[in-house]
Structures are given as structure tokens and as C-alpha cells.
C-alpha positions, 0 to 999 in steps of 0.5 A: 120454651128453656129449661135447666139440667137440675141435680135430683140427688145422685141423678140430674133432670129436667123440670117439665113445664105446666105448658107443655104438659098441657099440650100433651098426654102424658102423665105418670109413666114415661119411655124416655129414649135418644134419637139423633142425639135428643132425647124424646119422652113419650107415654108409656104403653101399657104392660104386655101390650102387643102379647095378644098379636105376637101369641096369635102370628106365633099358632100361624108360624107354628112357633108356638110349640113345645121346646121339649117335644111332645109332653111324656106320658105319666111314669107309674113313678109319677102316679103313686100316693105319696106319704111325706113323713 
């Protein structure tokens, strides 16, 4: 199926025929990438997708520790009551 690249404001775009969309599960946001000189349109992954597995793997590898070392103990400066004027 052929379509044209059309001007849309300062950009360019294509109209995707309904028959092609009916054969996919694409709707809402999509990802567009270039692969071997072709545009590839795919469903966008949900926000923060895969973070649970990544954090679990970080814990297994010990990469989830604080970068600044141990948390310092509170000083008297930090624990005094403050009175703002």
C-alpha cells in the first residue's frame, strides 16, 4: 500500500490507512525508530517498564548501595529545634 509524505505545520508526516491499523494493536503513543534505512513504528512501552527487574538485578549485584558511603549520624546541629523569624 502506498501513501505520501505530507507537510504538517513545520514537520512532515504520513497518513496510516485504516486497513493497516486494523491489522495492528497500535493506538495512542508509539515508538518510531530507524532500522536498516526503514522507519519502524511499534507500540510504546509503558512508563517505567522493566524497572522492577532492573532494581532486582541491581540488588543481586550489590549495585543498590549509596554512592556516598554510609549515612552520617545526626549532629547536634541537625537535631536542634529551629526557630524561624
